[in-house]
C-alpha positions as CSV (number, residue, x, y, z in Angstrom):
1,M,13.0,15.0,16.3
2,G,15.7,17.3,15.0
3,R,15.3,18.9,11.6
4,I,11.9,17.5,11.0
5,S,10.4,19.4,14.0
6,Q,11.8,22.8,13.0
7,S,9.3,25.6,12.5
8,S,11.1,26.4,9.2
9,I,9.8,23.1,7.8
10,L,6.5,22.6,9.7
11,R,3.8,25.1,10.6
12,Q,3.4,24.9,14.4
13,P,5.6,21.8,14.8
14,D,4.6,21.4,18.5
15,C,0.9,21.1,17.7
16,F,-1.0,17.9,17.2
17,D,-2.1,18.3,13.6
18,P,-2.6,15.0,11.7
19,E,-4.4,17.0,8.9
20,R,-1.0,18.5,7.9
21,F,-0.3,15.2,6.1
22,I,-3.4,15.7,4.0
23,R,-2.0,19.1,2.9
24,S,1.5,17.7,2.1
25,P,2.8,14.2,1.9
26,Y,5.4,14.8,4.6
27,G,3.3,17.3,6.6
28,T,5.5,20.2,5.6
29,K,5.1,23.8,4.6
30,P,5.1,24.6,0.9
31,G,8.7,24.9,-0.5
32,F,10.1,22.2,1.8
33,E,11.7,20.5,-1.1
34,N,14.1,23.5,-1.3
35,Y,15.2,22.8,2.3
36,I,15.9,19.1,2.2
37,S,15.3,16.6,-0.6
38,V,12.4,14.2,-0.3
39,D,14.8,11.5,-1.3
40,V,17.0,12.1,1.8
41,L,13.9,12.1,4.0
42,R,12.7,8.9,2.5
43,K,16.0,7.2,3.2
44,V,15.9,8.4,6.8
45,E,12.3,7.1,7.4
46,M,13.3,3.7,5.9
47,M,16.4,3.3,8.1
48,P,14.8,0.6,10.3
49,F,14.6,-1.7,7.3
50,G,18.3,-1.6,6.6
51,W,20.2,-0.9,3.3
52,G,21.5,-2.5,0.3
53,K,21.4,-6.2,-0.3
54,R,20.6,-6.9,3.3
55,R,17.6,-4.7,3.3
56,C,14.4,-6.3,4.7
57,A,12.6,-8.1,1.9
58,G,9.3,-7.4,3.6
59,M,9.8,-3.6,3.6
60,P,7.3,-2.8,0.8
61,I,4.6,-5.0,2.5
62,A,5.3,-3.3,5.9
63,V,5.1,0.2,4.5
64,E,1.9,-0.4,2.5
65,T,0.3,-2.3,5.4
66,G,1.1,0.6,7.7
67,A,-0.3,3.1,5.3
68,L,-3.5,1.1,4.8
69,A,-3.9,0.7,8.5
70,A,-3.5,4.4,9.1
71,A,-5.9,5.3,6.3
72,H,-8.5,3.0,7.7
73,L,-8.1,4.5,11.2
74,F,-8.6,8.0,9.9
75,W,-11.5,6.8,7.7
76,A,-13.3,5.2,10.6
77,F,-12.4,7.5,13.6
78,E,-12.0,11.1,14.5
79,F,-9.0,11.8,16.8
80,S,-8.8,14.8,19.1
81,G,-7.3,15.9,22.4
82,Y,-8.6,14.5,25.7
83,I,-10.1,16.1,28.8
84,D,-7.8,15.8,31.8
85,E,-8.8,15.5,35.5
86,N,-9.1,19.3,35.7
87,G,-11.5,19.5,32.8
88,L,-8.9,21.0,30.5
89,E,-8.4,19.8,26.9
90,R,-4.9,18.3,26.4
91,K,-3.3,17.2,23.2
92,P,-0.5,14.6,22.7
93,D,3.0,15.9,23.0
94,A,4.4,15.7,19.5
95,D,8.0,15.5,20.8
96,A,7.4,12.6,23.2
97,Y,9.5,9.9,21.6
98,V,11.9,7.2,22.6
99,T,14.9,7.8,20.4
100,G,17.1,5.3,18.8
101,L,17.5,3.7,15.4
102,S,13.8,4.5,14.9
103,N,11.9,7.1,16.9
104,D,8.9,5.4,18.6
105,P,6.2,7.6,20.2
106,L,5.7,7.2,23.9
107,P,2.2,6.1,25.0
108,F,-0.3,9.0,24.8
109,K,-3.9,9.8,25.5
110,C,-6.4,11.0,22.9
111,K,-10.1,10.9,22.3
112,T,-11.5,8.8,19.5
113,K,-15.0,8.9,18.1
114,T,-16.4,6.8,15.3
115,R,-17.3,8.9,12.2
116,S,-20.6,7.0,11.7
117,S,-22.4,3.9,12.8
118,H,-22.1,2.5,9.3
119,R,-18.2,2.9,9.5
120,A,-18.3,1.3,13.0
121,E,-20.2,-1.7,11.7
122,I,-17.7,-2.1,8.8
123,T,-14.8,-1.9,11.2
124,K,-16.3,-4.5,13.5
125,H,-17.0,-6.8,10.6
126,N,-13.4,-6.5,9.3
127,Y,-12.1,-7.1,12.9
128,A,-14.2,-10.3,13.2
129,Q,-12.9,-11.6,9.9
130,S,-9.3,-11.0,10.9
131,M,-9.6,-12.7,14.4
132,P,-8.2,-16.1,13.2
133,V,-5.2,-14.4,11.6
134,F,-4.4,-12.5,14.8
135,E,-4.8,-15.5,17.1
136,K,-1.5,-17.0,15.8
137,F,0.4,-14.0,17.2
138,E,-1.2,-13.7,20.6
139,R,1.1,-16.1,22.5
140,E,3.1,-13.4,24.3
141,L,0.3,-10.9,25.2
142,S,0.4,-9.2,28.5
143,K,-2.3,-10.2,31.0
144,E,-4.0,-6.9,30.5
145,D,-4.0,-7.2,26.7
146,R,-5.2,-10.8,26.8
147,E,-8.1,-9.8,29.0
148,H,-9.0,-7.0,26.6
149,V,-8.9,-9.4,23.6
150,E,-11.1,-11.9,25.4
151,R,-13.6,-9.1,26.3
152,V,-13.8,-7.9,22.7
153,R,-14.2,-11.4,21.4
154,A,-16.9,-12.2,23.9
155,Q,-18.8,-9.0,22.9
156,H,-18.5,-9.9,19.3
157,H,-19.7,-13.4,20.0
158,D,-22.7,-12.1,21.9
159,A,-23.6,-9.6,19.2
160,S,-23.4,-12.2,16.4
161,N,-25.8,-14.6,18.2
C-alpha cells in the first residue's frame, strides 16, 4: 500500500480500524494535508476510471453508489474480527491486497452483526425491492453464488407468504 500505509500518515496502519474514516475523510492523522495533498490522493484513488476526455463517464455514479453502499452497510451492521479455530480473535490483514492498476482486497473473514432488528427489516425490504434489478446481471454467477441467491430468495418468499 506504499505511502498510504505509513505510520507517519495513519495511526496504527496495520490495525483494522474502519472508524478512522469517521475521524478523517481519508482515515489519516491530523496534519496529513501537510504530507501529501488531498488533490494528489484523490487522483490516485480515481485512477481506475482513466483520465482526460477518455475518463469513464459513469465515474460519478460509481463513486456515489459505492459511498452509499458502504454507508448503508455501516448503518445496518457492526463489523468486527472473527474467532478462529483456536478460539482466538483475528482481524483482517489490512495489507492483504492484489496489486495492479487498482488495489483489490483479498477475501477476508470478519464477523457481522445487525445493529437492530428494525435495521435488519429495512435491509431485507430494500433487498426484496432490488431483486428484479439484480436478476439481469446474474447470468455468470458461480454455482456457489447461484445457490446462495436461490436460498435467500426462497427464504424471502417463505417469509412474505
